[in-house]
Phi, psi and omega in degrees: 000338186266004179301130184077006185267340178269156179256141171282174186297319179304311178301317184298316179301319183289328176293317184294313176308311184299315178305316178298314179291324179299318182296324176292326182292325183300321186294314183282327180290333181299334188284347183267029171109175180304150177277117195262121182241117175268128184200177167273152187300327181298329182289322174298319183292317179283347183267340182234014178300167187278322187294309180274337182089169183280114178281357173266352186299309186289316182301319182291322180293318183293325180263003174070027184236162173246127177287120179249107180269124177246117191250148180214163167289163186310303186299305176305326181299312187294319185295316179291319183290318177293327179295317177296320177292343183268355185279176175296322176208159176220156173271356181283127180269316180221136174234161177245136181238141175272157188309323184291343182265000177274076184248172181306324181292335181294329183295340183269349189248339188236147185294125173298139186251013181298314178297329176292314183299334181275316184271340179212073194289154168295149181300124173039068183290342181290340179282335172293134184307126187302324184296328179287323178293314176300322181292347183254021177246142172232128181056034180084352179257137178282111182266333187217155172249129185297141177238319186218134172246148182235106174262135183284145173219173176255119172261139183224137176276107190289335180293308184297314182296324178295323183294337178257017172090008182257113182270353175216163189283165182295143175265338178224166180295326180296317175295328179296317179304307177303314177293326178296328177284320178297326183269030173247098188197174175264128179284169179298331180276005179090353180288132177269128187246142172249146179297319188218136181230125174223155179284083171087179175251049175281157182302317184294333173279320183283335176302329179298327177286315177301321181293344174302330176250017175070029186267176178215162168271298177236137180267164183306336177263021167066054169245126176274118187242028179295350185257009178268158185316316184294322178284321179301318175303322182292310181299314184294328177296313181293319174300313175306314185288322179298318182294332180267014182059026180255007179226133187306140174298329180259024186306330180299335183253005179280143182255159171315318180295330176293320176298318176309316185292315182303317181284322178295328185262003183072022181275347178225141176280328186212153179214141168262108184206178182298149181299326183298348181286350180300321181298317181293319179301330187254013181297111185301342182279337184239334189272146175272351186227055177297132182078354181255002180254118186249161186229129174225166174302147175304116184289142183277166177292148171305334180287349175256015181302131182097334175271320187227139170284335180208162184293146178280061177304170186284146167236130171240155184223147179251142177226160178267125175244160174246114180302142178302324187266020174286157186263334189232066187288327175300315178296324175297316183297317186295323174300311180299323177293324182292320183287343186246004180299159182301313182299317177293326177298314179295318182289325179294318186301320181291335173278003179101019178276149174276108188291138181271356178254139178298320183301337184289323177294338181273351182283122181295330177295316181292308185301326183285334182260352183243096186301332187265005187306316180297319182297320182295322176293327180300319180292313186298336180284342183237345192295151172220165186298150179297324174200157178286157182285144173197162193294334186257025186292325178299314175298319179294321179301315178302318181293322174303309178305312180298315181287320178297315180299319180295326181285315182303316187288346178088011179280340167223163173278161180302324179297311181295320186292315185285331175294320175295325183291309182304313178304320180284321187280324184311318175297338180281338186289148175296151183294000000 
């Protein structure tokens, strides 16, 4: 893991020189106001949480700045960040992008980080999962440094399952469907429960179901295969659960934060979300079921027995970028370094982050405090991104949502909806 992690004397001298100049720059730059970070709320949560502590605190004190977090949902975040980076100048110092946004257009908007990595490298970059590093490159240039991976899992409320006679979680996706139907009922305290809850029928959520049959929306070689059996199985499943009142009636408007509340309050027996949500679901300050919501790898279909120990569910990852038109790039780089150090990665993981470093999983403190660590490693061995990055990815995602909602609501059959989706998406894909 340490190959390439050491510096020769010339590199070391350049690094010290770079640090010296960077330090001088920080003092002057800090006078121009708060350090502005554009991100998703989950990044702020895991960077400043209580268990691991605020990983930005020491850096902010050292540089005499206040970190100002401006948070958006994923789609609005991309729109706003890319717009800011397109201006003549921006007050945004660091932005967060998800892997699907690291497309050719991004290379024109964000600072290549290769020179920073040479003169003032991130701590032991070989320790960061190589696939995440490669996923943040465009045209061979490093545009972002990974901070978080979100690997999907199946969360289940063991108390609710037990009330319906299930003493263990589902071992296959077929069992999950049956449990979801059985666990859609009104509890003794009057709470109406749905068996399965997800934040809408967007492609990153539905893909986790499709992956139970080893399916895809768009393949790595840019073919839309949403009309093939695995994705059709996923859409039919959601339609079936919706008809059985085992999927929220208002699924189309649910946000990830709404799903948090549903799980905390016992309004949902199970959810498909990133594994890091386990900590939120079991928060003793907010949850009615602290310690009773468990997390496992998404179970694969019985038809895949022997091929996968778990479904090859999605893994998405977030990285930090510096806009080309930013005013404090050296300060921004020092922030990125601080956020991705081994110590910061471990602390953020204890706050619920998906750690991007292999060393974090080897840490006994992490393994002992994160009950799903072994299940997450099981997923990481087979997980893949929900779809490849391309310039029209956001548009393709919008079309998926439109067609999937129509199918779940019964406005179209799953077959009609997915056939329409393929016809509409294929022209958007790279040749």
